[in-house]
PQR file with spaces between the fields and no chain letter, atoms N, CA, C, O and H, PARSE charges and radii, in Angstrom:
ATOM       1  N    MET     1     167.769  131.247  178.307 -0.4000 1.5000
ATOM       2  CA   MET     1     166.992  130.117  178.784 -0.0000 2.0000
ATOM       3  C    MET     1     166.368  130.406  180.138  0.5500 1.7000
ATOM       4  O    MET     1     165.271  129.922  180.418 -0.5500 1.4000
ATOM       5  N    LEU     2     167.025  131.169  180.977 -0.4000 1.5000
ATOM       6  CA   LEU     2     166.479  131.485  182.294 -0.0000 2.0000
ATOM       7  C    LEU     2     165.179  132.266  182.204  0.5500 1.7000
ATOM       8  O    LEU     2     164.300  132.109  183.052 -0.5500 1.4000
ATOM       9  H    LEU     2     167.916  131.562  180.750  0.4000 1.0000
ATOM      10  N    THR     3     165.048  133.111  181.180 -0.4000 1.5000
ATOM      11  CA   THR     3     163.810  133.869  181.048 -0.0000 2.0000
ATOM      12  C    THR     3     162.628  132.960  180.776  0.5500 1.7000
ATOM      13  O    THR     3     161.546  133.185  181.318 -0.5500 1.4000
ATOM      14  H    THR     3     165.761  133.239  180.491  0.4000 1.0000
ATOM      15  N    LYS     4     162.805  131.947  179.958 -0.4000 1.5000
ATOM      16  CA   LYS     4     161.700  131.039  179.662 -0.0000 2.0000
ATOM      17  C    LYS     4     161.265  130.288  180.908  0.5500 1.7000
ATOM      18  O    LYS     4     160.069  130.119  181.147 -0.5500 1.4000
ATOM      19  H    LYS     4     163.684  131.765  179.517  0.4000 1.0000
ATOM      20  N    VAL     5     162.217  129.840  181.696 -0.4000 1.5000
ATOM      21  CA   VAL     5     161.880  129.149  182.941 -0.0000 2.0000
ATOM      22  C    VAL     5     161.148  130.110  183.865  0.5500 1.7000
ATOM      23  O    VAL     5     160.156  129.742  184.495 -0.5500 1.4000
ATOM      24  H    VAL     5     163.188  129.977  181.502  0.4000 1.0000
ATOM      25  N    SER     6     161.637  131.334  183.945 -0.4000 1.5000
ATOM      26  CA   SER     6     161.013  132.340  184.790 -0.0000 2.0000
ATOM      27  C    SER     6     159.590  132.636  184.317  0.5500 1.7000
ATOM      28  O    SER     6     158.671  132.723  185.131 -0.5500 1.4000
ATOM      29  H    SER     6     162.443  131.633  183.434  0.4000 1.0000
ATOM      30  N    GLU     7     159.404  132.791  183.003 -0.4000 1.5000
ATOM      31  CA   GLU     7     158.073  133.043  182.455 -0.0000 2.0000
ATOM      32  C    GLU     7     157.151  131.865  182.728  0.5500 1.7000
ATOM      33  O    GLU     7     155.982  132.049  183.067 -0.5500 1.4000
ATOM      34  H    GLU     7     160.150  132.721  182.341  0.4000 1.0000
ATOM      35  N    LEU     8     157.672  130.666  182.583 -0.4000 1.5000
ATOM      36  CA   LEU     8     156.866  129.480  182.835 -0.0000 2.0000
ATOM      37  C    LEU     8     156.459  129.407  184.294  0.5500 1.7000
ATOM      38  O    LEU     8     155.303  129.113  184.599 -0.5500 1.4000
ATOM      39  H    LEU     8     158.621  130.516  182.308  0.4000 1.0000
ATOM      40  N    SER     9     157.387  129.668  185.197 -0.4000 1.5000
ATOM      41  CA   SER     9     157.052  129.608  186.619 -0.0000 2.0000
ATOM      42  C    SER     9     156.057  130.705  186.992  0.5500 1.7000
ATOM      43  O    SER     9     155.209  130.496  187.860 -0.5500 1.4000
ATOM      44  H    SER     9     158.326  129.906  184.949  0.4000 1.0000
ATOM      45  N    GLN    10     156.147  131.860  186.354 -0.4000 1.5000
ATOM      46  CA   GLN    10     155.171  132.920  186.601 -0.0000 2.0000
ATOM      47  C    GLN    10     153.784  132.498  186.132  0.5500 1.7000
ATOM      48  O    GLN    10     152.790  132.760  186.810 -0.5500 1.4000
ATOM      49  H    GLN    10     156.836  132.030  185.649  0.4000 1.0000
ATOM      50  N    ARG    11     153.716  131.848  184.980 -0.4000 1.5000
ATOM      51  CA   ARG    11     152.416  131.396  184.460 -0.0000 2.0000
ATOM      52  C    ARG    11     151.822  130.312  185.352  0.5500 1.7000
ATOM      53  O    ARG    11     150.612  130.286  185.578 -0.5500 1.4000
ATOM      54  H    ARG    11     154.524  131.636  184.430  0.4000 1.0000
ATOM      55  N    ILE    12     152.658  129.429  185.853 -0.4000 1.5000
ATOM      56  CA   ILE    12     152.176  128.390  186.766 -0.0000 2.0000
ATOM      57  C    ILE    12     151.657  129.032  188.044  0.5500 1.7000
ATOM      58  O    ILE    12     150.588  128.672  188.538 -0.5500 1.4000
ATOM      59  H    ILE    12     153.641  129.450  185.670  0.4000 1.0000
ATOM      60  N    TYR    13     152.413  129.979  188.576 -0.4000 1.5000
ATOM      61  CA   TYR    13     151.991  130.683  189.790 -0.0000 2.0000
ATOM      62  C    TYR    13     150.665  131.411  189.558  0.5500 1.7000
ATOM      63  O    TYR    13     149.765  131.343  190.396 -0.5500 1.4000
ATOM      64  H    TYR    13     153.281  130.272  188.175  0.4000 1.0000
ATOM      65  N    LEU    14     150.543  132.106  188.423 -0.4000 1.5000
ATOM      66  CA   LEU    14     149.297  132.797  188.104 -0.0000 2.0000
ATOM      67  C    LEU    14     148.141  131.817  187.974  0.5500 1.7000
ATOM      68  O    LEU    14     147.032  132.106  188.425 -0.5500 1.4000
ATOM      69  H    LEU    14     151.274  132.161  187.743  0.4000 1.0000
ATOM      70  N    SER    15     148.385  130.666  187.366 -0.4000 1.5000
ATOM      71  CA   SER    15     147.343  129.643  187.239 -0.0000 2.0000
ATOM      72  C    SER    15     146.850  129.197  188.607  0.5500 1.7000
ATOM      73  O    SER    15     145.647  129.050  188.826 -0.5500 1.4000
ATOM      74  H    SER    15     149.285  130.432  187.000  0.4000 1.0000
ATOM      75  N    GLU    16     147.780  128.983  189.518 -0.4000 1.5000
ATOM      76  CA   GLU    16     147.404  128.567  190.871 -0.0000 2.0000
ATOM      77  C    GLU    16     146.633  129.671  191.587  0.5500 1.7000
ATOM      78  O    GLU    16     145.674  129.396  192.308 -0.5500 1.4000
ATOM      79  H    GLU    16     148.756  129.102  189.340  0.4000 1.0000
ATOM      80  N    CYS    17     147.050  130.912  191.390 -0.4000 1.5000
ATOM      81  CA   CYS    17     146.334  132.039  191.997 -0.0000 2.0000
ATOM      82  C    CYS    17     144.912  132.140  191.456  0.5500 1.7000
ATOM      83  O    CYS    17     143.973  132.409  192.205 -0.5500 1.4000
ATOM      84  H    CYS    17     147.829  131.135  190.804  0.4000 1.0000
ATOM      85  N    ILE    18     144.761  131.922  190.155 -0.4000 1.5000
ATOM      86  CA   ILE    18     143.438  131.980  189.533 -0.0000 2.0000
ATOM      87  C    ILE    18     142.541  130.886  190.098  0.5500 1.7000
ATOM      88  O    ILE    18     141.379  131.138  190.417 -0.5500 1.4000
ATOM      89  H    ILE    18     145.524  131.703  189.547  0.4000 1.0000
ATOM      90  N    ILE    19     143.067  129.685  190.224 -0.4000 1.5000
ATOM      91  CA   ILE    19     142.284  128.573  190.772 -0.0000 2.0000
ATOM      92  C    ILE    19     141.850  128.881  192.201  0.5500 1.7000
ATOM      93  O    ILE    19     140.689  128.681  192.557 -0.5500 1.4000
ATOM      94  H    ILE    19     144.011  129.480  189.965  0.4000 1.0000
ATOM      95  N    ASN    20     142.779  129.365  193.016 -0.4000 1.5000
ATOM      96  CA   ASN    20     142.456  129.687  194.411 -0.0000 2.0000
ATOM      97  C    ASN    20     141.447  130.825  194.514  0.5500 1.7000
ATOM      98  O    ASN    20     140.523  130.768  195.326 -0.5500 1.4000
ATOM      99  H    ASN    20     143.723  129.527  192.727  0.4000 1.0000
ATOM     100  N    LYS    21     141.624  131.858  193.690 -0.4000 1.5000
ATOM     101  CA   LYS    21     140.710  133.001  193.729 -0.0000 2.0000
ATOM     102  C    LYS    21     139.324  132.586  193.254  0.5500 1.7000
ATOM     103  O    LYS    21     138.321  133.071  193.777 -0.5500 1.4000
ATOM     104  H    LYS    21     142.374  131.904  193.030  0.4000 1.0000
ATOM     105  N    ARG    22     139.257  131.697  192.273 -0.4000 1.5000
ATOM     106  CA   ARG    22     137.966  131.206  191.784 -0.0000 2.0000
ATOM     107  C    ARG    22     137.235  130.440  192.888  0.5500 1.7000
ATOM     108  O    ARG    22     136.027  130.598  193.064 -0.5500 1.4000
ATOM     109  H    ARG    22     140.072  131.302  191.848  0.4000 1.0000
ATOM     110  N    ARG    23     137.969  129.615  193.623 -0.4000 1.5000
ATOM     111  CA   ARG    23     137.362  128.889  194.749 -0.0000 2.0000
ATOM     112  C    ARG    23     136.849  129.863  195.804  0.5500 1.7000
ATOM     113  O    ARG    23     135.746  129.709  196.329 -0.5500 1.4000
ATOM     114  H    ARG    23     138.951  129.487  193.479  0.4000 1.0000
ATOM     115  N    GLU    24     137.667  130.865  196.101 -0.4000 1.5000
ATOM     116  CA   GLU    24     137.267  131.880  197.076 -0.0000 2.0000
ATOM     117  C    GLU    24     136.000  132.600  196.617  0.5500 1.7000
ATOM     118  O    GLU    24     135.104  132.862  197.419 -0.5500 1.4000
ATOM     119  H    GLU    24     138.562  130.990  195.675  0.4000 1.0000
ATOM     120  N    LEU    25     135.933  132.916  195.329 -0.4000 1.5000
ATOM     121  CA   LEU    25     134.771  133.600  194.775 -0.0000 2.0000
ATOM     122  C    LEU    25     133.512  132.756  194.925  0.5500 1.7000
ATOM     123  O    LEU    25     132.463  133.272  195.311 -0.5500 1.4000
ATOM     124  H    LEU    25     136.661  132.703  194.678  0.4000 1.0000
ATOM     125  N    VAL    26     133.604  131.481  194.628 -0.4000 1.5000
ATOM     126  CA   VAL    26     132.449  130.590  194.771 -0.0000 2.0000
ATOM     127  C    VAL    26     132.000  130.549  196.232  0.5500 1.7000
ATOM     128  O    VAL    26     130.807  130.637  196.519 -0.5500 1.4000
ATOM     129  H    VAL    26     134.456  131.062  194.315  0.4000 1.0000
ATOM     130  N    ASP    27     132.951  130.417  197.146 -0.4000 1.5000
ATOM     131  CA   ASP    27     132.613  130.381  198.574 -0.0000 2.0000
ATOM     132  C    ASP    27     131.935  131.677  199.019  0.5500 1.7000
ATOM     133  O    ASP    27     130.924  131.646  199.721 -0.5500 1.4000
ATOM     134  H    ASP    27     133.921  130.345  196.912  0.4000 1.0000
ATOM     135  N    LEU    28     132.494  132.809  198.609 -0.4000 1.5000
ATOM     136  CA   LEU    28     131.899  134.091  198.979 -0.0000 2.0000
ATOM     137  C    LEU    28     130.504  134.241  198.390  0.5500 1.7000
ATOM     138  O    LEU    28     129.591  134.728  199.058 -0.5500 1.4000
ATOM     139  H    LEU    28     133.315  132.834  198.039  0.4000 1.0000
ATOM     140  N    GLY    29     130.341  133.825  197.145 -0.4000 1.5000
ATOM     141  CA   GLY    29     129.030  133.899  196.508 -0.0000 2.0000
ATOM     142  C    GLY    29     127.997  133.055  197.236  0.5500 1.7000
ATOM     143  O    GLY    29     126.847  133.467  197.387 -0.5500 1.4000
ATOM     144  H    GLY    29     131.082  133.430  196.603  0.4000 1.0000
ATOM     145  N    MET    30     128.405  131.880  197.683 -0.4000 1.5000
ATOM     146  CA   MET    30     127.495  130.997  198.416 -0.0000 2.0000
ATOM     147  C    MET    30     127.178  131.561  199.808  0.5500 1.7000
ATOM     148  O    MET    30     126.040  131.473  200.269 -0.5500 1.4000
ATOM     149  H    MET    30     129.339  131.546  197.560  0.4000 1.0000
ATOM     150  N    ASP    31     128.171  132.133  200.467 -0.4000 1.5000
ATOM     151  CA   ASP    31     127.984  132.624  201.836 -0.0000 2.0000
ATOM     152  C    ASP    31     127.280  133.981  201.897  0.5500 1.7000
ATOM     153  O    ASP    31     126.402  134.189  202.735 -0.5500 1.4000
ATOM     154  H    ASP    31     129.095  132.205  200.093  0.4000 1.0000
ATOM     155  N    TYR    32     127.662  134.899  201.013 -0.4000 1.5000
ATOM     156  CA   TYR    32     127.184  136.274  201.119 -0.0000 2.0000
ATOM     157  C    TYR    32     126.262  136.705  199.978  0.5500 1.7000
ATOM     158  O    TYR    32     125.608  137.742  200.078 -0.5500 1.4000
ATOM     159  H    TYR    32     128.375  134.730  200.332  0.4000 1.0000
ATOM     160  N    GLY    33     126.202  135.936  198.909 -0.4000 1.5000
ATOM     161  CA   GLY    33     125.407  136.325  197.748 -0.0000 2.0000
ATOM     162  C    GLY    33     126.271  137.011  196.702  0.5500 1.7000
ATOM     163  O    GLY    33     127.375  137.477  196.986 -0.5500 1.4000
ATOM     164  H    GLY    33     126.734  135.093  198.827  0.4000 1.0000
ATOM     165  N    LEU    34     125.747  137.061  195.498 -0.4000 1.5000
ATOM     166  CA   LEU    34     126.531  137.575  194.373 -0.0000 2.0000
ATOM     167  C    LEU    34     126.656  139.093  194.352  0.5500 1.7000
ATOM     168  O    LEU    34     127.550  139.628  193.696 -0.5500 1.4000
ATOM     169  H    LEU    34     124.850  136.682  195.268  0.4000 1.0000
ATOM     170  N    LEU    35     125.772  139.796  195.061 -0.4000 1.5000
ATOM     171  CA   LEU    35     125.807  141.257  195.038 -0.0000 2.0000
ATOM     172  C    LEU    35     126.531  141.859  196.239  0.5500 1.7000
ATOM     173  O    LEU    35     126.577  143.081  196.383 -0.5500 1.4000
ATOM     174  H    LEU    35     125.046  139.361  195.594  0.4000 1.0000
ATOM     175  N    ASN    36     127.089  141.025  197.090 -0.4000 1.5000
ATOM     176  CA   ASN    36     127.819  141.503  198.258 -0.0000 2.0000
ATOM     177  C    ASN    36     129.137  142.145  197.837  0.5500 1.7000
ATOM     178  O    ASN    36     129.760  141.722  196.863 -0.5500 1.4000
ATOM     179  H    ASN    36     127.052  140.033  196.972  0.4000 1.0000
ATOM     180  N    LYS    37     129.555  143.170  198.577 -0.4000 1.5000
ATOM     181  CA   LYS    37     130.799  143.886  198.237 -0.0000 2.0000
ATOM     182  C    LYS    37     132.019  142.967  198.239  0.5500 1.7000
ATOM     183  O    LYS    37     132.902  143.102  197.391 -0.5500 1.4000
ATOM     184  H    LYS    37     129.049  143.514  199.368  0.4000 1.0000
ATOM     185  N    LYS    38     132.071  142.031  199.191 -0.4000 1.5000
ATOM     186  CA   LYS    38     133.210  141.103  199.254 -0.0000 2.0000
ATOM     187  C    LYS    38     133.261  140.227  198.002  0.5500 1.7000
ATOM     188  O    LYS    38     134.330  139.989  197.439 -0.5500 1.4000
ATOM     189  H    LYS    38     131.354  141.921  199.880  0.4000 1.0000
ATOM     190  N    THR    39     132.091  139.755  197.578 -0.4000 1.5000
ATOM     191  CA   THR    39     132.018  138.897  196.392 -0.0000 2.0000
ATOM     192  C    THR    39     132.424  139.668  195.145  0.5500 1.7000
ATOM     193  O    THR    39     133.174  139.166  194.308 -0.5500 1.4000
ATOM     194  H    THR    39     131.223  139.948  198.035  0.4000 1.0000
ATOM     195  N    ILE    40     131.923  140.885  195.029 -0.4000 1.5000
ATOM     196  CA   ILE    40     132.240  141.714  193.859 -0.0000 2.0000
ATOM     197  C    ILE    40     133.730  142.039  193.816  0.5500 1.7000
ATOM     198  O    ILE    40     134.346  141.983  192.752 -0.5500 1.4000
ATOM     199  H    ILE    40     131.314  141.293  195.709  0.4000 1.0000
ATOM     200  N    GLN    41     134.308  142.376  194.958 -0.4000 1.5000
ATOM     201  CA   GLN    41     135.744  142.679  195.009 -0.0000 2.0000
ATOM     202  C    GLN    41     136.568  141.456  194.616  0.5500 1.7000
ATOM     203  O    GLN    41     137.545  141.569  193.875 -0.5500 1.4000
ATOM     204  H    GLN    41     133.807  142.421  195.822  0.4000 1.0000
ATOM     205  N    CYS    42     136.172  140.298  195.111 -0.4000 1.5000
ATOM     206  CA   CYS    42     136.884  139.063  194.772 -0.0000 2.0000
ATOM     207  C    CYS    42     136.781  138.785  193.272  0.5500 1.7000
ATOM     208  O    CYS    42     137.749  138.351  192.647 -0.5500 1.4000
ATOM     209  H    CYS    42     135.379  140.207  195.713  0.4000 1.0000
ATOM     210  N    SER    43     135.605  139.036  192.701 -0.4000 1.5000
ATOM     211  CA   SER    43     135.412  138.843  191.263 -0.0000 2.0000
ATOM     212  C    SER    43     136.316  139.776  190.463  0.5500 1.7000
ATOM     213  O    SER    43     136.889  139.372  189.452 -0.5500 1.4000
ATOM     214  H    SER    43     134.818  139.388  193.209  0.4000 1.0000
ATOM     215  N    GLN    44     136.442  141.009  190.910 -0.4000 1.5000
ATOM     216  CA   GLN    44     137.321  141.963  190.229 -0.0000 2.0000
ATOM     217  C    GLN    44     138.785  141.556  190.359  0.5500 1.7000
ATOM     218  O    GLN    44     139.566  141.718  189.421 -0.5500 1.4000
ATOM     219  H    GLN    44     135.976  141.337  191.731  0.4000 1.0000
ATOM     220  N    ASP    45     139.152  141.029  191.519 -0.4000 1.5000
ATOM     221  CA   ASP    45     140.518  140.522  191.706 -0.0000 2.0000
ATOM     222  C    ASP    45     140.795  139.358  190.754  0.5500 1.7000
ATOM     223  O    ASP    45     141.870  139.268  190.162 -0.5500 1.4000
ATOM     224  H    ASP    45     138.517  140.897  192.281  0.4000 1.0000
ATOM     225  N    LEU    46     139.816  138.478  190.619 -0.4000 1.5000
ATOM     226  CA   LEU    46     139.952  137.348  189.697 -0.0000 2.0000
ATOM     227  C    LEU    46     140.105  137.846  188.263  0.5500 1.7000
ATOM     228  O    LEU    46     140.927  137.329  187.507 -0.5500 1.4000
ATOM     229  H    LEU    46     138.943  138.552  191.100  0.4000 1.0000
ATOM     230  N    ASP    47     139.318  138.845  187.891 -0.4000 1.5000
ATOM     231  CA   ASP    47     139.435  139.430  186.547 -0.0000 2.0000
ATOM     232  C    ASP    47     140.849  139.939  186.288  0.5500 1.7000
ATOM     233  O    ASP    47     141.398  139.730  185.206 -0.5500 1.4000
ATOM     234  H    ASP    47     138.650  139.266  188.505  0.4000 1.0000
ATOM     235  N    GLN    48     141.436  140.603  187.272 -0.4000 1.5000
ATOM     236  CA   GLN    48     142.794  141.130  187.112 -0.0000 2.0000
ATOM     237  C    GLN    48     143.809  140.004  186.934  0.5500 1.7000
ATOM     238  O    GLN    48     144.722  140.108  186.115 -0.5500 1.4000
ATOM     239  H    GLN    48     140.990  140.773  188.151  0.4000 1.0000
ATOM     240  N    LEU    49     143.647  138.940  187.697 -0.4000 1.5000
ATOM     241  CA   LEU    49     144.555  137.797  187.558 -0.0000 2.0000
ATOM     242  C    LEU    49     144.433  137.166  186.170  0.5500 1.7000
ATOM     243  O    LEU    49     145.435  136.825  185.542 -0.5500 1.4000
ATOM     244  H    LEU    49     142.905  138.856  188.362  0.4000 1.0000
ATOM     245  N    ILE    50     143.198  137.018  185.705 -0.4000 1.5000
ATOM     246  CA   ILE    50     142.981  136.431  184.375 -0.0000 2.0000
ATOM     247  C    ILE    50     143.575  137.334  183.298  0.5500 1.7000
ATOM     248  O    ILE    50     144.179  136.846  182.343 -0.5500 1.4000
ATOM     249  H    ILE    50     142.384  137.296  186.215  0.4000 1.0000
ATOM     250  N    ASN    51     143.407  138.645  183.449 -0.4000 1.5000
ATOM     251  CA   ASN    51     143.992  139.582  182.476 -0.0000 2.0000
ATOM     252  C    ASN    51     145.513  139.472  182.443  0.5500 1.7000
ATOM     253  O    ASN    51     146.114  139.478  181.369 -0.5500 1.4000
ATOM     254  H    ASN    51     142.916  139.041  184.225  0.4000 1.0000
ATOM     255  N    LEU    52     146.134  139.371  183.610 -0.4000 1.5000
ATOM     256  CA   LEU    52     147.591  139.188  183.660 -0.0000 2.0000
ATOM     257  C    LEU    52     148.004  137.903  182.958  0.5500 1.7000
ATOM     258  O    LEU    52     148.979  137.879  182.207 -0.5500 1.4000
ATOM     259  H    LEU    52     145.646  139.366  184.483  0.4000 1.0000
ATOM     260  N    TYR    53     147.257  136.844  183.208 -0.4000 1.5000
ATOM     261  CA   TYR    53     147.562  135.557  182.586 -0.0000 2.0000
ATOM     262  C    TYR    53     147.441  135.656  181.063  0.5500 1.7000
ATOM     263  O    TYR    53     148.292  135.156  180.328 -0.5500 1.4000
ATOM     264  H    TYR    53     146.465  136.863  183.818  0.4000 1.0000
ATOM     265  N    MET    54     146.379  136.304  180.606 -0.4000 1.5000
ATOM     266  CA   MET    54     146.157  136.423  179.163 -0.0000 2.0000
ATOM     267  C    MET    54     147.217  137.306  178.506  0.5500 1.7000
ATOM     268  O    MET    54     147.615  137.043  177.371 -0.5500 1.4000
ATOM     269  H    MET    54     145.687  136.710  181.203  0.4000 1.0000
ATOM     270  N    GLN    55     147.674  138.336  179.190 -0.4000 1.5000
ATOM     271  CA   GLN    55     148.744  139.177  178.642 -0.0000 2.0000
ATOM     272  C    GLN    55     150.011  138.356  178.452  0.5500 1.7000
ATOM     273  O    GLN    55     150.725  138.528  177.464 -0.5500 1.4000
ATOM     274  H    GLN    55     147.351  138.549  180.112  0.4000 1.0000
ATOM     275  N    GLY    56     150.286  137.477  179.382 -0.4000 1.5000
ATOM     276  CA   GLY    56     151.454  136.609  179.277 -0.0000 2.0000
ATOM     277  C    GLY    56     151.324  135.613  178.149  0.5500 1.7000
ATOM     278  O    GLY    56     152.320  135.259  177.517 -0.5500 1.4000
ATOM     279  H    GLY    56     149.706  137.336  180.184  0.4000 1.0000
ATOM     280  N    SER    57     150.100  135.151  177.882 -0.4000 1.5000
ATOM     281  CA   SER    57     149.925  134.167  176.817 -0.0000 2.0000
ATOM     282  C    SER    57     150.076  134.812  175.446  0.5500 1.7000
ATOM     283  O    SER    57     150.433  134.132  174.485 -0.5500 1.4000
ATOM     284  H    SER    57     149.292  135.440  178.395  0.4000 1.0000
ATOM     285  N    LYS    58     149.812  136.108  175.339 -0.4000 1.5000
ATOM     286  CA   LYS    58     150.022  136.798  174.067 -0.0000 2.0000
ATOM     287  C    LYS    58     151.505  136.829  173.709  0.5500 1.7000
ATOM     288  O    LYS    58     151.873  136.764  172.536 -0.5500 1.4000
ATOM     289  H    LYS    58     149.521  136.660  176.120  0.4000 1.0000
ATOM     290  N    LYS    59     152.349  136.929  174.733 -0.4000 1.5000
ATOM     291  CA   LYS    59     153.795  136.977  174.502 -0.0000 2.0000
ATOM     292  C    LYS    59     154.336  135.629  174.049  0.5500 1.7000
ATOM     293  O    LYS    59     155.346  135.564  173.347 -0.5500 1.4000
ATOM     294  H    LYS    59     152.050  136.981  175.685  0.4000 1.0000
ATOM     295  N    THR    60     153.665  134.550  174.450 -0.4000 1.5000
ATOM     296  CA   THR    60     154.204  133.226  174.156 -0.0000 2.0000
ATOM     297  C    THR    60     153.434  132.509  173.049  0.5500 1.7000
ATOM     298  O    THR    60     153.519  131.288  172.916 -0.5500 1.4000
ATOM     299  H    THR    60     152.845  134.602  175.020  0.4000 1.0000
ATOM     300  N    GLU    61     152.685  133.272  172.257 -0.4000 1.5000
ATOM     301  CA   GLU    61     151.977  132.643  171.147 -0.0000 2.0000
ATOM     302  C    GLU    61     152.992  132.100  170.144  0.5500 1.7000
ATOM     303  O    GLU    61     154.033  132.706  169.889 -0.5500 1.4000
ATOM     304  H    GLU    61     152.615  134.264  172.365  0.4000 1.0000
ATOM     305  N    TYR    62     152.663  130.965  169.599 -0.4000 1.5000
ATOM     306  CA   TYR    62     153.528  130.362  168.597 -0.0000 2.0000
ATOM     307  C    TYR    62     152.831  130.433  167.247  0.5500 1.7000
ATOM     308  O    TYR    62     151.626  130.202  167.140 -0.5500 1.4000
ATOM     309  H    TYR    62     151.817  130.473  169.806  0.4000 1.0000
ATOM     310  N    LYS    63     153.595  130.750  166.237 -0.4000 1.5000
ATOM     311  CA   LYS    63     153.046  130.779  164.890 -0.0000 2.0000
ATOM     312  C    LYS    63     153.675  129.634  164.119  0.5500 1.7000
ATOM     313  O    LYS    63     154.883  129.407  164.185 -0.5500 1.4000
ATOM     314  H    LYS    63     154.574  130.937  166.324  0.4000 1.0000
ATOM     315  N    PHE    64     152.841  128.924  163.395 -0.4000 1.5000
ATOM     316  CA   PHE    64     153.314  127.790  162.612 -0.0000 2.0000
ATOM     317  C    PHE    64     153.240  128.151  161.135  0.5500 1.7000
ATOM     318  O    PHE    64     152.260  128.726  160.662 -0.5500 1.4000
ATOM     319  H    PHE    64     151.859  129.108  163.342  0.4000 1.0000
ATOM     320  N    TYR    65     154.272  127.808  160.440 -0.4000 1.5000
ATOM     321  CA   TYR    65     154.321  128.061  159.015 -0.0000 2.0000
ATOM     322  C    TYR    65     154.444  126.725  158.300  0.5500 1.7000
ATOM     323  O    TYR    65     155.226  125.858  158.689 -0.5500 1.4000
ATOM     324  H    TYR    65     155.068  127.341  160.824  0.4000 1.0000
ATOM     325  N    TYR    66     153.670  126.587  157.268 -0.4000 1.5000
ATOM     326  CA   TYR    66     153.714  125.358  156.484 -0.0000 2.0000
ATOM     327  C    TYR    66     154.560  125.588  155.243  0.5500 1.7000
ATOM     328  O    TYR    66     154.442  126.615  154.574 -0.5500 1.4000
ATOM     329  H    TYR    66     153.035  127.292  156.952  0.4000 1.0000
ATOM     330  N    ILE    67     155.400  124.632  154.950 -0.4000 1.5000
ATOM     331  CA   ILE    67     156.217  124.706  153.743 -0.0000 2.0000
ATOM     332  C    ILE    67     155.496  123.911  152.668  0.5500 1.7000
ATOM     333  O    ILE    67     155.238  122.718  152.824 -0.5500 1.4000
ATOM     334  H    ILE    67     155.496  123.798  155.493  0.4000 1.0000
ATOM     335  N    LEU    68     155.179  124.582  151.589 -0.4000 1.5000
ATOM     336  CA   LEU    68     154.465  123.910  150.491 -0.0000 2.0000
ATOM     337  C    LEU    68     155.402  123.541  149.381  0.5500 1.7000
ATOM     338  O    LEU    68     154.975  122.969  148.378 -0.5500 1.4000
ATOM     339  H    LEU    68     155.388  125.552  151.463  0.4000 1.0000
């Protein structure tokens, strides 16, 4: 049971990181433009966070079976 709580807390933490990084990306894009190195680096960081989140969601997929 501790692993599920740990996995859940990791997913919540990753979600918060993604939200914060997305806000940072928007701010950088507005301040420096979309082609600035800072903006591009932030976008790549966001991509990595999203990839981590998606890898975790693959582990917790649920399959439903119907009994006929």
